[in-house]
C-alpha positions as CSV (number, residue, x, y, z in Angstrom):
1,M,0.2,0.0,0.0
2,P,1.4,3.9,-0.7
3,G,2.5,5.7,2.4
4,P,-0.6,7.7,2.3
5,A,-2.9,4.9,2.9
6,A,-2.4,4.7,6.9
7,P,-2.9,8.4,7.0
8,A,-6.2,8.4,5.2
9,Y,-7.2,5.3,7.1
10,T,-6.5,7.5,10.4
11,A,-8.4,10.4,9.3
12,L,-11.7,8.4,8.4
13,M,-11.6,6.6,11.3
14,F,-11.2,10.0,12.7
15,M,-13.9,11.7,11.7
16,K,-16.4,8.1,11.7
17,A,-15.7,8.9,15.8
18,L,-16.9,12.2,15.6
19,L,-20.2,11.4,14.4
20,A,-21.1,10.1,18.2
21,F,-21.6,13.7,18.5
22,I,-24.2,14.4,16.6
23,P,-26.7,12.1,19.0
24,I,-24.3,13.7,22.3
25,S,-25.3,17.2,21.2
26,L,-28.7,16.4,20.9
27,V,-28.9,14.8,23.9
28,L,-27.2,18.0,25.7
29,K,-29.9,20.1,24.2
30,Y,-32.9,18.6,24.5
31,G,-32.6,16.3,26.8
32,V,-30.7,17.1,29.9
33,H,-30.5,20.7,29.2
34,A,-26.8,21.2,29.4
35,P,-24.4,24.4,29.6
36,P,-24.3,26.4,26.3
37,M,-21.0,25.8,26.3
38,W,-21.0,22.0,26.5
39,I,-23.8,22.6,23.5
40,F,-21.3,24.4,21.9
41,F,-18.4,22.3,21.7
42,T,-20.3,18.9,20.7
43,A,-22.4,20.7,17.8
44,V,-18.6,22.0,16.8
45,L,-17.7,18.5,16.7
46,A,-20.5,16.9,15.3
47,I,-20.6,19.5,12.5
48,V,-16.5,18.2,11.3
49,P,-17.6,14.7,10.2
50,L,-20.8,16.4,8.8
51,A,-19.1,18.8,6.6
52,D,-17.0,15.9,5.1
53,W,-19.7,13.6,4.4
54,L,-21.3,16.6,2.8
55,R,-18.3,17.3,0.5
56,K,-18.3,13.4,-0.4
57,A,-22.0,13.3,-1.1
58,T,-21.5,16.1,-3.4
59,E,-18.5,14.5,-5.2
60,H,-20.5,11.3,-5.5
61,V,-23.5,13.2,-7.2
62,A,-20.9,14.9,-9.2
63,V,-20.5,11.5,-11.2
64,H,-23.9,11.4,-12.5
65,A,-24.0,14.9,-13.7
66,G,-20.9,14.9,-16.4
67,P,-17.4,16.6,-16.0
68,T,-18.5,20.1,-16.5
69,I,-21.4,20.1,-14.1
70,G,-19.8,17.8,-11.6
71,G,-16.6,20.4,-11.3
72,L,-19.4,22.8,-10.8
73,L,-21.2,21.0,-8.1
74,N,-18.0,20.4,-6.5
75,V,-16.9,23.9,-6.3
76,T,-20.3,25.4,-5.8
77,F,-21.2,23.0,-2.7
78,G,-17.8,23.0,-1.3
79,N,-18.6,25.6,1.2
80,M,-21.9,24.5,1.7
81,A,-21.4,23.6,5.3
82,E,-19.8,27.3,6.4
83,L,-22.7,28.8,4.7
84,I,-25.1,26.9,6.5
85,I,-23.6,28.2,10.3
86,A,-23.1,31.5,8.8
87,I,-26.6,31.7,8.1
88,F,-27.8,30.9,11.5
89,I,-25.2,33.5,13.1
90,L,-26.7,36.0,11.0
91,I,-30.5,35.2,11.6
92,S,-29.3,35.4,15.2
93,G,-28.1,39.1,14.5
94,N,-24.4,38.9,14.8
95,T,-23.4,40.4,11.7
96,Q,-19.4,40.8,13.2
97,V,-19.3,37.3,14.1
98,V,-20.3,36.1,10.5
99,K,-17.9,38.5,8.9
100,A,-15.2,37.3,11.7
101,Q,-16.1,33.7,10.4
102,I,-15.4,34.6,6.3
103,T,-12.3,36.2,7.4
104,G,-11.0,33.1,9.1
105,S,-12.4,31.2,6.0
106,I,-10.5,33.3,4.0
107,I,-7.2,33.3,5.8
108,G,-7.7,29.5,6.9
109,N,-7.9,27.8,3.5
110,A,-4.8,29.9,2.2
111,L,-2.6,29.8,5.1
112,L,-3.4,26.9,7.4
113,G,-4.8,24.6,4.4
114,L,-2.3,25.5,2.0
115,G,0.6,25.3,4.6
116,L,-0.6,22.0,5.8
117,A,-1.1,20.4,2.2
118,I,2.6,22.0,1.3
119,V,4.4,20.6,4.2
120,A,2.8,17.2,3.9
121,A,4.2,16.7,0.4
122,G,7.4,17.9,1.2
123,F,8.1,15.2,3.8
124,V,6.3,12.8,1.6
125,K,9.0,13.2,-0.9
126,G,12.1,13.8,1.0
127,G,12.2,17.4,1.3
128,G,12.2,17.7,-2.9
129,R,10.2,20.5,-4.6
130,Q,6.7,19.9,-5.4
131,K,5.2,21.3,-9.0
132,F,1.7,22.3,-9.7
133,N,0.2,24.2,-12.8
134,A,1.3,27.7,-12.7
135,A,-1.1,29.4,-14.8
136,N,-3.7,28.1,-12.5
137,A,-2.0,29.3,-9.2
138,G,-2.1,32.8,-11.3
139,Q,-5.5,32.8,-12.0
140,L,-6.4,32.3,-8.3
141,S,-3.6,34.7,-6.9
142,A,-5.2,37.5,-9.9
143,M,-8.5,36.8,-8.1
144,L,-6.9,37.0,-4.6
145,F,-6.2,40.8,-5.3
146,L,-9.6,40.9,-6.3
147,T,-10.6,40.1,-3.1
148,V,-8.5,42.3,-1.5
149,I,-9.8,45.7,-3.4
150,T,-13.5,44.2,-2.9
151,L,-13.5,43.7,0.6
152,T,-11.4,46.8,1.4
153,L,-13.5,49.0,-0.5
154,P,-16.6,49.1,1.6
155,A,-14.5,50.2,4.9
156,I,-12.7,52.8,3.1
157,F,-16.0,54.0,1.8
158,D,-17.6,53.8,5.5
159,Y,-14.7,55.8,6.7
160,T,-14.6,58.5,3.8
161,E,-18.2,58.7,5.0
162,Q,-16.9,59.8,8.5
163,L,-14.5,62.5,7.5
164,P,-15.8,66.2,8.2
165,A,-16.1,66.9,4.2
166,F,-18.3,64.4,3.5
167,A,-20.0,63.6,7.2
168,A,-23.3,61.5,7.0
169,E,-25.8,60.5,10.0
170,A,-24.9,57.2,11.3
171,G,-28.3,55.9,9.5
172,T,-27.8,57.3,6.6
173,R,-24.0,56.0,6.5
174,A,-25.4,52.4,7.2
175,N,-27.7,52.9,4.4
176,L,-25.3,53.6,2.3
177,D,-22.9,50.6,3.6
178,E,-25.5,48.3,3.1
179,R,-26.0,49.6,-0.4
180,L,-22.7,49.7,-1.2
181,S,-22.5,45.7,-0.1
182,I,-25.2,44.5,-2.0
183,G,-23.7,46.2,-5.5
184,V,-19.9,44.8,-4.4
185,A,-21.8,41.4,-3.7
186,I,-23.8,40.9,-7.0
187,L,-20.5,42.1,-8.9
188,L,-18.9,39.6,-6.9
189,I,-21.3,36.9,-7.5
190,V,-20.8,37.8,-11.6
191,V,-17.0,37.9,-11.5
192,Y,-17.2,34.0,-9.7
193,L,-20.0,32.6,-12.5
194,L,-17.6,34.1,-15.3
195,N,-14.3,32.1,-13.7
196,L,-16.4,29.1,-14.0
197,V,-17.3,29.6,-17.4
198,Y,-13.5,30.5,-18.1
199,T,-12.1,27.6,-16.1
200,L,-14.8,24.9,-16.7
201,V,-16.0,25.8,-20.2
202,T,-14.1,27.7,-22.7
203,H,-10.3,27.5,-21.6
204,K,-10.6,23.6,-19.3
205,D,-7.8,22.7,-21.1
206,V,-5.5,25.2,-19.3
207,F,-7.0,24.2,-15.9
208,A,-7.6,20.5,-16.5
209,A,-4.9,18.5,-13.8
210,P,-2.3,16.0,-14.8
211,E,-2.7,12.6,-16.7
212,G,-2.2,11.2,-13.3
213,E,-4.7,13.3,-11.4
214,A,-7.6,13.7,-13.4
215,G,-8.9,11.2,-11.3
216,H,-9.2,12.9,-8.0
217,G,-12.7,13.6,-6.1
218,H,-14.9,13.9,-9.0
219,G,-14.6,10.2,-9.9
220,P,-14.6,8.0,-6.8
221,E,-13.7,4.5,-7.4
222,N,-16.8,3.0,-6.1
223,P,-19.2,6.2,-6.9
224,W,-22.6,5.5,-5.0
225,S,-26.0,5.5,-6.6
226,L,-27.5,8.9,-7.4
227,P,-30.2,8.1,-4.6
228,V,-27.9,7.6,-1.9
229,A,-25.5,10.2,-2.7
230,L,-28.9,12.7,-2.7
231,G,-30.1,11.3,0.3
232,V,-26.9,12.1,2.0
233,L,-26.4,15.7,0.9
234,L,-30.4,16.3,1.6
235,G,-29.6,14.5,4.9
236,G,-26.1,16.5,5.9
237,T,-27.6,19.5,5.1
238,A,-30.4,19.1,7.4
239,L,-28.5,18.1,9.9
240,I,-25.6,20.9,9.9
241,A,-28.8,23.0,10.3
242,L,-30.0,21.4,13.1
243,E,-26.3,21.6,14.9
244,S,-25.7,25.0,13.5
245,E,-29.3,26.5,15.1
246,M,-27.6,24.8,18.5
247,L,-24.4,26.3,17.9
248,S,-25.4,30.0,17.4
249,G,-27.5,29.9,20.0
250,A,-24.7,29.1,22.5
251,L,-22.2,31.3,20.9
252,E,-22.6,34.1,23.2
253,A,-22.5,32.4,26.3
254,T,-19.8,30.2,25.6
255,A,-17.9,33.4,24.6
256,S,-18.4,34.8,28.3
257,T,-17.5,31.5,30.0
258,L,-14.5,30.9,28.2
259,G,-13.5,34.8,28.7
260,L,-13.1,35.4,24.8
261,S,-14.4,37.1,22.5
262,E,-17.0,36.0,20.3
263,F,-14.8,37.6,16.9
264,F,-12.0,35.0,18.1
265,L,-14.6,32.2,18.0
266,G,-15.9,33.5,14.6
267,I,-12.6,33.9,13.0
268,I,-10.9,30.4,14.3
269,V,-13.1,28.1,16.0
270,L,-16.1,28.4,13.4
271,A,-13.5,29.0,10.2
272,I,-12.1,26.1,11.0
273,V,-15.0,23.8,11.8
274,G,-16.2,24.9,8.1
275,N,-13.4,24.1,6.1
276,F,-11.5,21.4,8.4
277,A,-12.9,18.5,6.0
278,E,-11.1,20.9,3.2
279,Y,-8.1,21.0,4.9
280,L,-7.8,17.2,5.5
281,A,-8.8,16.7,1.7
282,A,-5.9,19.0,0.5
283,V,-3.3,17.4,3.0
284,Y,-4.3,14.0,1.5
285,F,-4.0,14.5,-2.2
286,A,-0.8,16.3,-1.1
287,R,0.8,13.0,0.3
288,K,-0.1,11.1,-2.8
289,G,1.5,13.9,-4.8
290,Q,-1.1,15.7,-6.3
291,M,0.0,19.1,-5.6
292,D,-2.6,20.3,-8.5
293,L,-5.5,19.0,-6.4
294,A,-4.1,20.3,-3.0
295,V,-3.5,23.8,-4.3
296,N,-7.0,24.3,-6.5
297,I,-8.7,23.1,-2.9
298,G,-6.7,25.4,-0.7
299,L,-6.9,28.7,-3.0
300,G,-10.6,27.6,-4.9
301,A,-11.8,27.7,-1.7
302,T,-10.6,30.4,-0.7
303,I,-11.8,32.5,-4.0
304,Q,-15.4,31.2,-3.0
305,V,-16.0,32.3,0.2
306,A,-14.7,35.5,-1.1
307,L,-16.4,35.4,-4.5
308,L,-19.6,33.7,-3.3
309,T,-20.4,33.0,0.2
310,A,-19.2,36.7,1.5
311,P,-21.6,37.8,-1.2
312,L,-24.7,35.5,-0.5
313,L,-24.9,36.4,2.9
314,V,-24.9,39.8,1.8
315,I,-27.9,39.0,-0.3
316,I,-29.5,36.7,2.3
317,G,-29.3,39.0,5.2
318,A,-31.2,41.4,3.3
319,L,-34.1,39.3,2.2
320,L,-34.1,37.7,5.5
321,G,-34.4,41.0,7.0
322,H,-31.2,41.2,8.8
323,P,-29.2,43.6,6.9
324,M,-25.1,42.9,6.6
325,N,-22.5,44.6,5.1
326,L,-19.1,44.2,3.6
327,V,-17.6,46.5,6.0
328,F,-14.8,45.1,8.4
329,S,-14.7,47.2,10.7
330,S,-11.4,45.7,12.8
331,P,-7.7,46.7,11.2
332,L,-6.9,43.3,11.9
333,E,-9.1,41.9,9.5
334,L,-8.2,43.9,6.4
335,I,-4.7,42.6,7.4
336,A,-5.0,39.5,7.3
337,I,-6.9,39.5,3.9
338,I,-4.3,41.6,2.6
339,A,-1.2,39.3,3.9
340,V,-3.0,36.6,2.6
341,A,-2.8,37.9,-1.2
342,L,1.1,38.8,-0.6
343,I,2.0,35.8,0.6
344,V,0.4,33.2,-1.2
345,T,0.9,34.9,-4.6
346,S,4.7,34.8,-3.4
347,V,4.8,31.5,-2.8
348,T,2.8,30.1,-5.9
349,K,4.1,32.3,-8.4
350,D,6.8,29.9,-9.5
351,G,4.4,27.3,-10.0
352,E,6.2,25.1,-7.2
353,T,7.1,24.4,-3.4
354,T,9.1,23.7,-0.8
355,W,8.1,22.3,2.5
356,F,9.6,25.1,4.3
357,E,7.5,27.9,2.1
358,G,4.6,25.6,3.9
359,V,5.9,26.3,7.2
360,L,5.9,30.2,6.7
361,L,2.6,29.9,5.3
362,I,0.9,28.2,8.3
363,A,3.7,30.3,10.3
364,V,1.7,33.5,9.2
365,Y,-1.8,32.3,10.1
366,I,-0.4,31.1,13.9
367,A,1.0,34.9,13.9
368,L,-2.4,36.3,12.6
369,A,-4.3,33.7,15.0
370,L,-2.6,35.0,18.2
371,A,-3.3,38.5,17.4
372,F,-6.9,37.4,17.0
373,Y,-6.4,35.8,20.3
374,F,-5.5,38.3,22.6
375,V,-8.4,40.8,21.2
376,T,-10.5,40.6,24.6
377,P,-14.2,40.1,24.8
378,R,-14.7,44.3,24.0
379,G,-11.8,44.5,21.5
380,A,-13.9,44.1,18.7
381,E,-16.3,46.8,19.7
382,E,-13.5,48.9,20.7
383,A,-11.6,49.1,17.8
384,G,-14.8,50.0,15.8
385,L,-15.3,52.9,18.2
386,I,-11.8,54.0,18.0
387,L,-12.2,53.9,13.8
388,R,-15.0,56.1,14.0
389,A,-13.5,58.4,16.5
390,L,-10.6,59.3,14.2
391,G,-12.9,60.1,11.8
392,A,-15.5,62.0,13.5
């Protein structure tokens, strides 16, 4: 058996063991009415394997849909678990946590997920260089910079509206922020759809995986029947929705109990939970020497969050009466997003990496996580107040 088989088996057993937290979380919530912190963490652990099953079900449905539609399904539903979590937190009215989760997913996929994959590939290959499709990586890097521009623009606009020359009342400014965010959200979704046409239809030969990697994920060795795949997809979605509702209800009390900010739980804990299955997938394919797939998973998921998940949440929030804008009031979030674009482009621009470059990505993620950790329970709110005071 190849080297990666044992770690893959271990990961599979780990995911199966985590399924036990589904009934445990339900009993704690509805049976014994346990403290919110217990409910929060058991719901978090339950969502991890459910997200993995959702990813697998999407891949098996894609087998029956053909390569083009299959690729569309994979990239479109890859972040479904994360989107569901964010929707329930948005419904609870905690838009700052939703925006923190968006930032956490962007930096987590591009720095932690990709970094772990590069390190894993480097050690399997004895420390050699790993090559991947430079054209694909360049396309994804360019879209990362689009992400930087579009996610920093609303914050700059909000600050401009606070300057004496453009001063607007708080209510008027909030309305302008929301309208700008909806416009930007529509633009991002259009760009995302055009990118799918570009990569899956008009230029699919440029972005195709090498011969040895063509069988990845889009064609499982033993595909499920379509009814089974759809059943798992629907059942997994329903369970994630249930667990997400429990998680969102316990979020505030858990943050208070632990002495952490809800901001930290959103940007680190919830972001990792929503994307954990993708981290495992990226590492798995990297260990098999399929770096194109690992890069596609890490950066592709990042792009999906920025160009599809975040805009959808803005539009969904407006439709549900819980408006959310794209103004990231914390300077830490904006710096993190900019740092992702710069370091990922630097690491991937030549179409090859070494394990140490993976270490650099992980180190940047840890540094950012430490900064987010030391944000006190009032820190995120105070940061927004300081920015407004400077503009007053």
